[in-house]
MIRO-768675 format. One record per residue: residue in three letters; chain; residue number from 1; x, y, z of N, C-alpha, C in turn. Coordinates in pm, whole numbers, always signed. Each point is the difference from the previous one (the first is absolute). Example, Ala and Ser with C-alpha at 12.3 -4.5 7.8 and 13.67 -1.06 7.14 Angstrom:
% MIRO-768675
[rec "ala","A",1,[+1319,-569,+780],[-89,+119,+0],[+90,+120,+0]]
[rec "ser","A",2,[-35,+105,-72],[+82,+119,+6],[-77,+109,+73]]
END
This chain:
% MIRO-768675
[rec "met","A",1,[-1866,+21881,+2772],[+62,-124,+26],[+102,+46,+115]]
[rec "thr","A",2,[-13,-102,+120],[+51,+57,+140],[+122,-108,-16]]
[rec "glu","A",3,[+99,-28,+123],[+60,-112,+23],[-33,-25,+82]]
[rec "val","A",4,[+3,-175,+72],[-56,-98,+72],[-41,+98,+111]]
[rec "asn","A",5,[-110,-10,+132],[+14,+68,+91],[-94,-82,+143]]
[rec "ser","A",6,[-75,-80,-70],[-45,-122,+47],[+0,-78,-71]]
[rec "asn","A",7,[+32,-146,+52],[+24,-122,-87],[-145,-104,+1]]
[rec "val","A",8,[-152,+55,-33],[-65,-69,+47],[-112,+87,-149]]
[rec "leu","A",9,[-49,-113,-98],[-104,+6,-60],[-109,+4,+72]]
[rec "thr","A",10,[-84,+111,-61],[-123,+46,-18],[-118,-144,-39]]
[rec "glu","A",11,[-116,-26,+76],[-97,-104,-35],[-61,+95,-143]]
[rec "his","A",12,[+16,+76,-70],[-41,+58,-128],[+143,-96,-101]]
[rec "glu","A",13,[+117,+14,+28],[+101,-51,-91],[+45,-130,+14]]
[rec "ile","A",14,[-59,-83,+140],[-2,-100,+25],[-167,-86,-115]]
[rec "ala","A",15,[-60,+83,-7],[-137,-46,-92],[+21,+19,-108]]
[rec "arg","A",16,[+78,+116,-96],[+21,-3,-106],[+84,-79,-61]]
[rec "tyr","A",17,[+94,-24,+115],[+100,-101,-62],[-71,-185,-46]]
[rec "asn","A",18,[-45,-15,+107],[-136,-131,+18],[-44,-7,-131]]
[rec "glu","A",19,[-63,+94,-67],[-96,+46,-90],[+72,+6,-108]]
[rec "ala","A",20,[+93,+73,-43],[+42,+47,-140],[+124,-131,-13]]
[rec "gly","A",21,[+85,-43,+97],[+88,-67,+3],[+161,+18,-1]]
[rec "phe","A",22,[+39,+153,+69],[+52,+105,-59],[-22,+128,+103]]
[rec "leu","A",23,[+126,+32,+49],[+18,+135,+105],[+121,+97,-26]]
[rec "thr","A",24,[-48,+90,-34],[+74,+130,+11],[-11,+127,+124]]
[rec "ala","A",25,[+31,-32,+71],[-7,+110,+110],[+26,+168,+13]]
[rec "gln","A",26,[-18,+68,+83],[+27,+160,-63],[+101,-47,+103]]
[rec "trp","A",27,[+96,-52,+6],[+145,+10,+79],[+110,-25,-60]]
[rec "arg","A",28,[+132,+7,+36],[+158,-20,-34],[+47,-45,+123]]
[rec "leu","A",29,[+100,-127,-99],[+98,-2,+123],[+80,+120,+43]]
[rec "pro","A",30,[+55,+10,+129],[+130,+94,+9],[+78,-7,-118]]
[rec "glu","A",31,[+106,+150,-26],[+81,+23,-136],[+108,-82,+36]]
[rec "ala","A",32,[+21,-12,+109],[+164,-56,+70],[+11,-142,-27]]
[rec "leu","A",33,[-131,-75,+32],[-6,-146,-61],[-23,+7,-149]]
[rec "val","A",34,[-69,+61,-40],[+18,-3,-195],[+94,+12,-34]]
[rec "ala","A",35,[+95,+106,+54],[+145,+31,-104],[+83,-132,+42]]
[rec "arg","A",36,[-18,-68,+114],[+107,-98,+26],[-33,-122,-81]]
[rec "ile","A",37,[-163,-37,-19],[-39,-100,-123],[+16,-2,-99]]
[rec "arg","A",38,[-13,+131,-77],[+46,+72,-123],[+142,-29,-31]]
[rec "gly","A",39,[+145,+54,+93],[+92,-51,-3],[+44,-107,-59]]
[rec "thr","A",40,[-51,-106,+131],[+23,-188,+20],[-48,-28,-158]]
[rec "val","A",41,[-105,+37,-18],[-29,-23,-126],[+56,+25,-154]]
[rec "gly","A",42,[+36,+117,+18],[+151,+44,-79],[+109,-75,+17]]
[rec "arg","A",43,[+60,-46,+115],[+126,-54,-14],[-85,-169,-84]]
[rec "leu","A",44,[-106,-46,+65],[-21,-154,-46],[-2,+33,-141]]
[rec "ile","A",45,[-31,+74,-54],[-44,+34,-147],[+155,-4,-73]]
[rec "glu","A",46,[+81,+60,+32],[+153,+34,-18],[+95,-90,-14]]
[rec "ala","A",47,[-41,-133,+127],[+90,-103,+29],[-85,-128,-77]]
[rec "asn","A",48,[-100,+13,-96],[-59,-87,-50],[-44,+38,-166]]
[rec "pro","A",49,[+84,+47,-58],[-12,+72,-164],[-41,-176,-68]]
[rec "his","A",50,[+48,-90,+16],[-36,-103,-101],[-159,-26,+34]]
[rec "ile","A",51,[-58,+42,+69],[-152,-30,+44],[-90,+135,-32]]
[rec "arg","A",52,[-125,-8,-76],[-143,+117,-44],[-4,+30,+150]]
[rec "pro","A",53,[+22,+164,+25],[-37,+21,+161],[-140,+9,+8]]
[rec "glu","A",54,[-96,-55,-108],[-158,-50,+45],[-16,-92,+72]]
[rec "gln","A",55,[+109,-76,+17],[-1,-148,+29],[+121,-90,+54]]
[rec "leu","A",56,[+71,+149,+132],[+10,-43,+104],[-38,-76,+71]]
[rec "ala","A",57,[-40,-106,+29],[-74,-58,+86],[+15,-82,+130]]
[rec "val","A",58,[-51,+12,+132],[+50,-40,+90],[+112,+66,+60]]
[rec "pro","A",59,[+42,+103,+20],[+156,+35,+10],[+6,+3,+147]]
[rec "his","A",60,[-58,+22,+83],[-19,-7,+91],[+144,-158,+108]]
[rec "val","A",61,[-41,-72,-108],[+48,-172,+48],[+138,+41,-112]]
[rec "pro","A",62,[+105,-120,+42],[+91,-47,-62],[+5,-19,-91]]
[rec "gly","A",63,[+2,+47,-140],[+26,-62,-150],[-142,+29,-62]]
[rec "gly","A",64,[-119,+74,+75],[-172,+21,-27],[+14,-114,-63]]
[rec "ala","A",65,[-108,+38,-73],[-119,-128,-28],[+33,-150,-100]]
[rec "gly","A",66,[+141,+77,-64],[+63,-83,-89],[+115,-59,-13]]
[rec "gly","A",67,[+77,+74,+95],[+139,-46,+54],[+64,+109,-42]]
[rec "asn","A",68,[+4,+89,-72],[+61,+109,-108],[+9,+120,+42]]
[rec "ile","A",69,[-43,+20,+113],[+3,+149,+57],[+121,+62,+108]]
[rec "arg","A",70,[+86,+67,-68],[+110,-5,+53],[-31,+128,+147]]
[rec "ser","A",71,[+31,-61,+142],[-11,+144,+57],[+83,-28,+149]]
[rec "asp","A",72,[-23,+42,+81],[+50,-13,+147],[-84,+21,+87]]
[rec "gln","A",73,[+90,-52,+182],[-77,-11,+93],[-77,+129,-1]]
[rec "thr","A",74,[+45,+108,-16],[-19,+146,+53],[-114,+55,-67]]
[rec "leu","A",75,[-6,-33,-154],[-85,+43,-89],[-122,-113,+57]]
[rec "arg","A",76,[+31,-132,+0],[-186,-94,+37],[-49,+61,+158]]
[rec "asp","A",77,[+77,+31,+94],[-10,+73,+157],[-78,+135,-34]]
[rec "glu","A",78,[+10,+75,-124],[-23,+107,+12],[-173,+34,-75]]
[rec "leu","A",79,[+1,-165,-103],[-111,+27,-59],[-95,-136,+110]]
[rec "leu","A",80,[+18,-50,+76],[-51,-71,+58],[-9,+99,+200]]
[rec "ala","A",81,[+32,+105,-22],[-40,+72,+96],[-95,+104,-48]]
[rec "cys","A",82,[-29,+18,-105],[-90,+93,-29],[-122,-121,-61]]
[rec "ala","A",83,[-9,-97,+15],[-118,-119,-9],[-24,-45,+136]]
[rec "his","A",84,[+96,+76,+112],[-65,+20,+145],[-34,+114,+67]]
[rec "ala","A",85,[-41,+84,-84],[-27,+144,+22],[-122,+12,+27]]
[rec "pro","A",86,[-12,+59,+178],[-170,-28,+64],[-47,+125,-113]]
[rec "glu","A",87,[+43,+80,-36],[-67,+104,-116],[-112,-128,-64]]
[rec "ile","A",88,[+80,-80,-31],[-85,-100,-115],[-65,-80,+87]]
[rec "leu","A",89,[+39,-82,+57],[-13,-107,+44],[-148,+20,+103]]
[rec "asp","A",90,[+8,+117,+66],[-123,+62,+84],[-149,-32,-61]]
[rec "arg","A",91,[-11,+53,-101],[-76,-15,-93],[-42,-107,-131]]
[rec "leu","A",92,[+110,-63,-12],[-34,-142,-80],[-77,-112,+137]]
[rec "glu","A",93,[+94,+3,+78],[-63,-58,+130],[-182,+14,+35]]
[rec "gln","A",94,[-32,+126,-48],[-187,+18,-90],[-54,-75,-30]]
[rec "leu","A",95,[+117,-2,-149],[-77,-85,-108],[+14,-131,-12]]
[rec "ile","A",96,[+90,-51,+55],[+7,-141,+0],[+57,-87,+140]]
[rec "gly","A",97,[-17,+25,+94],[-29,-6,+156],[+153,-5,+56]]
[rec "pro","A",98,[+27,-11,+85],[+131,+45,+121],[+108,-97,-16]]
[rec "asp","A",99,[-4,-110,-40],[+84,-139,-16],[+18,+80,-181]]
[rec "ile","A",100,[+156,-13,+8],[+14,+92,-139],[+156,-93,-97]]
[rec "met","A",101,[+14,-54,-94],[+88,-35,-73],[+55,+55,-112]]
[rec "leu","A",102,[+150,+33,-4],[+6,+52,-154],[+60,-107,-25]]
[rec "trp","A",103,[-44,-19,-162],[+102,-118,-40],[+44,+35,-184]]
[rec "ser","A",104,[-68,+154,+9],[+84,+32,-136],[+1,+141,-49]]
[rec "ser","A",105,[+79,+59,-79],[+71,+105,-6],[-22,+41,-150]]
[rec "gln","A",106,[+18,+118,-63],[+70,+27,-91],[+42,+152,-78]]
[rec "val","A",107,[+45,+80,-90],[+79,+52,-20],[-90,+10,-128]]
[rec "phe","A",108,[-98,+137,-49],[-21,+2,-101],[+40,+141,-54]]
[rec "his","A",109,[+107,+23,-80],[+51,+94,-16],[+1,+17,-152]]
[rec "lys","A",110,[-58,+99,-80],[-51,+10,-131],[+148,+126,-41]]
[rec "pro","A",111,[+58,-58,-68],[+134,+95,-44],[-132,+130,-83]]
[rec "pro","A",112,[+74,+66,-40],[-53,+163,-76],[-3,-100,-153]]
[rec "ser","A",113,[-114,+44,-75],[-4,-63,-130],[+16,-156,-13]]
[rec "asp","A",114,[+10,-29,+64],[+37,-153,+7],[-75,-133,+83]]
[rec "gly","A",115,[-98,+32,+99],[-21,-42,+77],[-120,-125,-17]]
[rec "met","A",116,[+39,-137,+19],[-96,-56,-88],[-170,-5,+39]]
[rec "ala","A",117,[-101,-47,-52],[-165,+21,+8],[-4,-144,+131]]
[rec "val","A",118,[-113,-1,+51],[-40,-132,+109],[-142,+13,-87]]
[rec "pro","A",119,[-49,-169,-12],[-125,+33,-66],[-124,-47,+120]]
[rec "trp","A",120,[-72,+38,-48],[-120,-42,+102],[-18,-125,+116]]
[rec "his","A",121,[+44,-36,+74],[-3,-172,+52],[-33,+47,+113]]
[rec "gln","A",122,[-18,-112,+115],[+11,+12,+175],[+121,-79,+44]]
[rec "asp","A",123,[+6,+101,+89],[+128,-104,+69],[-12,-148,+5]]
[rec "gly","A",124,[-132,-29,+106],[-1,-117,-23],[-15,-164,-86]]
[rec "glu","A",125,[+32,+79,-91],[+22,-122,-165],[+126,-81,+62]]
[rec "tyr","A",126,[+71,+50,+65],[+148,-78,-28],[+52,-17,+167]]
[rec "trp","A",127,[-26,+86,+87],[+57,-46,+134],[-49,-104,+40]]
[rec "pro","A",128,[+79,-36,+149],[-33,-122,+34],[-2,+14,+135]]
[rec "leu","A",129,[-173,+72,+25],[-45,+13,+139],[-148,-100,-14]]
[rec "arg","A",130,[-16,-29,+154],[-83,-78,+11],[-51,+4,+109]]
[rec "pro","A",131,[-114,+58,+20],[-109,+58,-129],[+86,+114,-73]]
[rec "his","A",132,[-70,+70,-91],[+85,+133,-32],[-91,+106,+85]]
[rec "ala","A",133,[+121,+27,+48],[-59,+113,+93],[+160,+125,-6]]
[rec "asn","A",134,[+10,+94,-8],[+88,+82,-32],[-49,+164,-15]]
[rec "cys","A",135,[+90,+89,+82],[-6,+135,-69],[+104,+80,-4]]
[rec "thr","A",136,[+21,+36,-126],[+107,+53,-78],[+27,+147,+41]]
[rec "val","A",137,[+89,+15,+52],[+38,+182,+43],[+146,+37,-68]]
[rec "trp","A",138,[-92,+107,-115],[+68,+80,-101],[+45,+104,+33]]
[rec "ile","A",139,[+119,+55,+31],[+87,+100,+18],[+17,+69,-95]]
[rec "ala","A",140,[+21,+136,-27],[-22,+81,-185],[+143,+64,+122]]
[rec "leu","A",141,[+124,-4,-76],[+133,+84,+6],[-15,+110,-87]]
[rec "asp","A",142,[-39,+15,-97],[+11,+77,-111],[-168,+17,-15]]
[rec "pro","A",143,[-46,+169,-8],[-101,+3,-105],[-81,-138,-55]]
[rec "ser","A",144,[-90,-7,+6],[-74,-159,-73],[-95,+87,-72]]
[rec "thr","A",145,[+17,+53,-98],[-124,+24,-74],[-22,-83,-168]]
[rec "arg","A",146,[-127,+75,-77],[-36,-69,-113],[+90,-22,-58]]
[rec "glu","A",147,[+130,+105,-36],[+69,-1,-104],[+76,-47,+4]]
[rec "asn","A",148,[+79,-46,+101],[+83,-112,+31],[-51,-142,+63]]
[rec "gly","A",149,[-87,-14,+0],[-50,-160,-29],[-25,-27,+137]]
[rec "cys","A",150,[-102,+76,+106],[-74,-17,+86],[-62,-140,+13]]
[rec "leu","A",151,[-31,-14,+121],[-75,-129,+16],[-136,+28,-34]]
[rec "arg","A",152,[-36,-103,-33],[-188,-3,-63],[-20,-138,+91]]
[rec "val","A",153,[-119,+74,+27],[-122,-107,+51],[-130,+2,-43]]
[rec "ile","A",154,[-69,-152,+35],[-130,+20,-39],[-82,-35,+127]]
[rec "pro","A",155,[-45,+145,+58],[-113,+2,+150],[-61,-109,-5]]
[rec "gly","A",156,[-11,-86,+80],[-112,-79,+57],[+33,-155,-52]]
[rec "ser","A",157,[+82,-31,-83],[+74,-105,-119],[+43,-137,+88]]
[rec "his","A",158,[+25,+34,+158],[+77,-57,+84],[-171,-152,+61]]
[rec "arg","A",159,[-135,+109,-26],[-50,-103,+40],[-110,-102,-111]]
[rec "asn","A",160,[+97,-13,-88],[-46,-83,-123],[+105,-143,-10]]
[rec "gly","A",161,[+64,-8,+139],[+79,-118,-26],[+131,-37,-48]]
[rec "leu","A",162,[+89,-71,-55],[+56,-5,-44],[-60,-59,-222]]
[rec "leu","A",163,[+63,+97,-38],[-6,-2,-159],[+78,-107,-84]]
[rec "pro","A",164,[-24,-12,-133],[+70,-106,-48],[+114,+123,-111]]
[rec "his","A",165,[+106,-43,+49],[+104,+19,-54],[+91,-69,-122]]
[rec "ser","A",166,[+72,+49,-21],[+58,-66,-150],[+143,+58,+2]]
[rec "arg","A",167,[+81,-76,-31],[+150,+103,-6],[+31,+4,-126]]
[rec "ser","A",168,[+7,+166,-17],[+43,+64,-140],[+162,+1,-16]]
[rec "glu","A",169,[+9,-11,-165],[+142,-11,-73],[+40,+87,+54]]
[rec "asn","A",170,[-39,+128,-7],[+68,+103,-34],[+105,+56,+113]]
[rec "lys","A",171,[+103,-26,-29],[+132,+43,+86],[+48,+99,+45]]
[rec "glu","A",172,[-79,+118,-86],[+11,+129,+75],[-88,+48,+138]]
[rec "leu","A",173,[-67,-94,-22],[-96,+38,+181],[+107,-80,+123]]
[rec "ala","A",174,[-60,+77,+78],[+88,+1,+128],[-28,-186,+91]]
[rec "leu","A",175,[-129,+2,-88],[-42,-120,+99],[-115,-73,-107]]
[rec "asp","A",176,[+12,-128,-31],[-67,-49,-111],[-129,-109,+38]]
[rec "ala","A",177,[-31,+34,+117],[-147,-81,+30],[-126,+138,-3]]
[rec "ala","A",178,[-61,-9,-102],[-119,+108,-19],[-147,-73,-50]]
[rec "ile","A",179,[-85,+77,+67],[-120,+8,-4],[-60,+4,-131]]
[rec "asp","A",180,[-46,-95,-68],[-121,+20,-129],[-45,+153,+29]]
[rec "leu","A",181,[+42,+81,-143],[-90,+139,+28],[-162,-18,-26]]
[rec "ser","A",182,[-36,-104,-60],[-180,-14,-57],[-38,-4,+133]]
[rec "thr","A",183,[+35,-84,+117],[-58,-5,+121],[+3,+143,+108]]
[rec "leu","A",184,[+98,+114,-43],[+18,+62,+79],[-132,+136,-32]]
[rec "asp","A",185,[+3,+103,+16],[-40,+123,+36],[+88,+95,+19]]
[rec "glu","A",186,[+24,+12,-132],[+175,+116,+29],[-92,+158,+40]]
[rec "ser","A",187,[-154,+16,-20],[-18,+163,-16],[-3,+18,+170]]
[rec "ser","A",188,[+38,-99,+95],[-55,+106,+131],[+129,-52,+53]]
[rec "ala","A",189,[+141,-49,-98],[+127,+46,+88],[+24,+110,+47]]
[rec "ile","A",190,[+87,+43,+114],[+46,+109,+6],[+162,+57,+56]]
[rec "asp","A",191,[+39,+92,+17],[+142,-10,-35],[+41,+41,+162]]
[rec "val","A",192,[+82,-76,+58],[+36,+41,+113],[+153,+89,+22]]
[rec "glu","A",193,[-56,+125,-30],[+102,+78,+0],[+55,+78,+147]]
[rec "leu","A",194,[+157,-64,+22],[+54,+29,+142],[+133,+124,+6]]
[rec "gln","A",195,[-1,+59,+110],[+77,+62,-36],[+125,-57,+118]]
[rec "pro","A",196,[+125,+0,+21],[+103,-80,+113],[-57,+21,+123]]
[rec "gly","A",197,[+24,-152,+75],[+9,-15,+110],[-197,-53,+3]]
[rec "glu","A",198,[-90,+66,-42],[-107,-79,-73],[-17,-97,+36]]
[rec "ile","A",199,[-125,-60,+17],[+42,-222,+11],[-157,-7,-82]]
[rec "ser","A",200,[-29,-111,-45],[-78,-78,-62],[-4,-155,+66]]
[rec "phe","A",201,[-121,+12,+40],[-17,-177,+85],[-143,-35,-46]]
[rec "his","A",202,[+41,-159,-96],[-48,-74,-96],[-11,-142,+12]]
[rec "asp","A",203,[-118,-40,+24],[-24,-102,-10],[+35,-139,-97]]
[rec "val","A",204,[+11,-118,+38],[+47,-119,-56],[-56,-2,-123]]
[rec "phe","A",205,[-165,+47,-54],[-60,-85,-94],[-7,+89,-63]]
[rec "leu","A",206,[+13,+183,-2],[-33,+103,-81],[+97,+15,-85]]
[rec "val","A",207,[-76,+3,-130],[+13,+26,-136],[+76,+140,-35]]
[rec "his","A",208,[+128,-13,-31],[+87,+114,+5],[+128,-12,-115]]
[rec "gly","A",209,[+91,+106,-56],[+82,-28,-111],[+43,+179,+12]]
[rec "ser","A",210,[+100,+8,-106],[+57,+122,+2],[+24,+23,-153]]
[rec "glu","A",211,[+67,+74,-97],[-31,+49,-74],[+174,+38,-29]]
[rec "ala","A",212,[+70,+1,-87],[+161,+14,-57],[+26,+131,+92]]
[rec "asn","A",213,[+111,+30,+13],[+14,+121,+11],[+71,+70,-88]]
[rec "arg","A",214,[-60,+84,-107],[+26,+105,-72],[+73,+124,+13]]
[rec "ser","A",215,[+26,+12,+106],[+1,+179,+21],[+141,-7,+50]]
[rec "pro","A",216,[+81,+143,+14],[+106,+6,-6],[+38,-12,+180]]
[rec "lys","A",217,[-88,-51,+58],[+11,+31,+147],[-16,-148,+84]]
[rec "pro","A",218,[+97,-73,+76],[-52,-116,+73],[-88,-32,+119]]
[rec "arg","A",219,[-19,-112,-25],[-108,-22,+83],[+46,-132,+134]]
[rec "ser","A",220,[-10,+26,+72],[+59,-101,+64],[-81,+1,+148]]
[rec "ala","A",221,[-19,-181,+85],[-53,-38,+131],[+86,-112,+47]]
[rec "phe","A",222,[-61,+17,+59],[+42,-120,+128],[-149,-97,+69]]
[rec "ala","A",223,[+14,-114,-61],[-121,-47,+37],[-19,-88,+93]]
[rec "met","A",224,[-71,-65,+143],[+47,-85,+92],[-164,-85,-16]]
[rec "arg","A",225,[+14,-163,+40],[-113,-81,-21],[+18,-49,+113]]
[rec "tyr","A",226,[-152,+41,+53],[-54,-62,+131],[-59,-121,+20]]
[rec "met","A",227,[-25,-122,+67],[-106,-76,+49],[-58,+18,+130]]
[rec "pro","A",228,[-104,-49,+31],[-37,-67,+99],[+100,-77,+99]]
[rec "ala","A",229,[+22,-26,+74],[+71,-130,+74],[-58,-149,-20]]
[rec "thr","A",230,[-183,+31,+19],[-64,-162,-17],[+29,-27,-160]]
[rec "thr","A",231,[+61,+79,-123],[+24,-78,-130],[+67,-28,+39]]
[rec "leu","A",232,[+17,-114,-138],[+143,-124,-21],[+96,+76,-90]]
[rec "tyr","A",233,[+131,+29,+39],[+84,+49,-121],[+28,-170,-50]]
[rec "asp","A",234,[-6,-63,-100],[-56,-104,-89],[+206,-58,-75]]
[rec "arg","A",235,[+59,-29,+59],[+135,-72,-40],[-12,-36,-133]]
[rec "ser","A",236,[-82,-83,+30],[-60,-106,-116],[-15,+59,-173]]
[rec "val","A",237,[-51,+79,+10],[-31,+81,-101],[+122,-15,-116]]
[rec "pro","A",238,[-6,-54,-128],[+111,+24,-58],[+56,+122,-52]]
[rec "asp","A",239,[+127,+58,-43],[+65,+107,+4],[-117,+62,-185]]
[rec "tyr","A",240,[-26,+163,+33],[-67,+75,-117],[+162,+85,-58]]
[rec "val","A",241,[-33,-48,-129],[+100,+7,-110],[-35,+79,-84]]
[rec "thr","A",242,[+7,+175,-44],[-43,+53,-90],[+42,-32,-169]]
[rec "asn","A",243,[-105,+58,-70],[+67,-24,-104],[+143,+114,-89]]
[rec "asn","A",244,[+23,+93,+122],[+147,+62,-49],[+116,-19,+122]]
[rec "gly","A",245,[-64,-128,+67],[+79,-65,+77],[+16,+34,+140]]
[rec "met","A",246,[-39,+33,+74],[-50,+53,+135],[-16,-97,+71]]
[rec "val","A",247,[+52,-16,+105],[-42,-115,+76],[+2,+0,+137]]
[rec "met","A",248,[-171,-51,+42],[-56,+13,+118],[+42,-163,+78]]
[rec "his","A",249,[+108,-37,+56],[+16,-76,+103],[-63,+6,+164]]
[rec "trp","A",250,[-63,-82,-4],[-125,-8,+116],[+100,-69,+122]]
[rec "ala","A",251,[+67,-134,-49],[-4,-84,+127],[+78,+36,+105]]
[rec "asp","A",252,[+102,+65,-16],[+99,+29,+88],[+18,+147,+56]]
[rec "arg","A",253,[-132,+62,-49],[-3,+115,+44],[-6,+54,+134]]
[rec "pro","A",254,[+93,+95,+87],[-15,+45,+158],[-188,+59,+5]]
[rec "ile","A",255,[-84,-20,+68],[-102,+91,+51],[+3,+63,+109]]
[rec "tyr","A",256,[-51,+87,+62],[+56,+83,+93],[-95,+28,+97]]
[rec "leu","A",257,[-52,-63,+121],[-125,+62,+97],[+70,+168,+26]]
[rec "val","A",258,[-134,+54,-23],[+72,+132,+12],[-34,+99,+90]]
[rec "arg","A",259,[-158,-101,+31],[-66,-6,+118],[-134,-54,+89]]
[rec "gly","A",260,[-27,+15,+125],[-35,-139,+43],[+48,-97,-37]]
[rec "arg","A",261,[-105,-101,+12],[+11,-179,+52],[-15,-73,-164]]
[rec "asn","A",262,[+124,-98,-17],[-12,-82,-123],[-153,-72,+3]]
[rec "arg","A",263,[-122,+3,-70],[-132,-102,+52],[+47,-91,-95]]
[rec "his","A",264,[+86,-46,-90],[-34,-118,-74],[+123,-85,+47]]
[rec "pro","A",265,[-26,-146,+25],[+97,-88,+42],[+75,-35,-90]]
[rec "glu","A",266,[-23,-7,-115],[+112,-33,-152],[+94,+122,-15]]
[rec "asn","A",267,[-26,+147,+37],[+97,+87,-68],[+132,-39,+68]]
[rec "arg","A",268,[+101,-23,-70],[+114,+55,+91],[+68,+150,-46]]
[rec "tyr","A",269,[+8,+78,+140],[+2,+142,-26],[+127,+33,+55]]
[rec "gln","A",270,[+86,+133,-15],[+65,+53,+100],[+4,+129,+15]]
[rec "val","A",271,[+33,+68,+138],[+6,+100,+72],[+83,+131,-21]]
[rec "trp","A",272,[+6,+71,-59],[+90,+74,-11],[+81,+61,+71]]
[rec "glu","A",273,[+93,-12,+46],[+143,+1,+108],[+11,+177,+35]]
[rec "gln","A",274,[+10,+73,-86],[+64,+91,-4],[-96,+91,+44]]
[rec "ala","A",275,[+8,+164,+92],[-96,+57,+89],[-8,+86,-141]]
[rec "ala","A",276,[-119,+31,-4],[-52,+56,-167],[+16,+128,+16]]
[rec "ser","A",277,[+30,+82,+155],[+41,+173,+16],[+138,-24,-58]]
[rec "glu","A",278,[+54,-79,-40],[+155,+49,+7],[+33,+22,-161]]
[rec "val","A",279,[-128,-67,-105],[+35,+68,-108],[-130,+30,-77]]
[rec "gln","A",280,[-117,+3,+111],[-120,+72,-87],[-29,+175,+13]]
[rec "gln","A",281,[+71,+50,+64],[-71,+144,+2],[+144,+105,-55]]
[rec "gly","A",282,[+125,-54,+46],[+100,+83,-40],[+1,+112,+67]]
END
């Protein structure tokens, strides 16, 4: 595995993403950028002991998804700088087009021997996107392995559209939107094992989840969620509140145009003003 030396996906990689609904490519982000993100995420976790570290949702905006995340402008700018990294956006453009908006992000940190499981689900079940169109960029900050609860996916499941979900009553899960197991072929699931700086791209309809972390090693990641600027971020969708109290408040969230032009007249968006080079590469 080598560091980024060309910000271009191959035709084979693009085809693989379209066929399987996810992609892990044979490259990784520069070590300096990964170290900066890891440090930022570490500071965020330390500042928010009242929030499970798997549930630090949308930390790049003031207050986060539910208004209870503690952060400062420097921390948020560092996360936004990551979201603007050309190493990411150049490839993302090949998957969802040249006009791109960042509308969400999340820290997925599973502490040693304590990290919560995530049931099989599709992100489109509860996201306020119309139509459902999104690519999640999932960056490993620690080794992400089967032992410490790596991402698991069912390849090709995005082609079936949105499947029925129900609300799980298990408060030990990081998310309570779960697909009925009788509708899935779990035998086709694969583990997405990644080293620090490696990335997984996945589609909004990809069925995915993860096991709890029962190992003595942490599993930390930072995910960013991008939609093509032709999609509407629908602020009228009711808030989503999980059974363990995590709140996704949609109406007042800032969304950012990170590349190209806005293509939907009803989107209210922002453009990040600070030069990304000031905090991106360090």
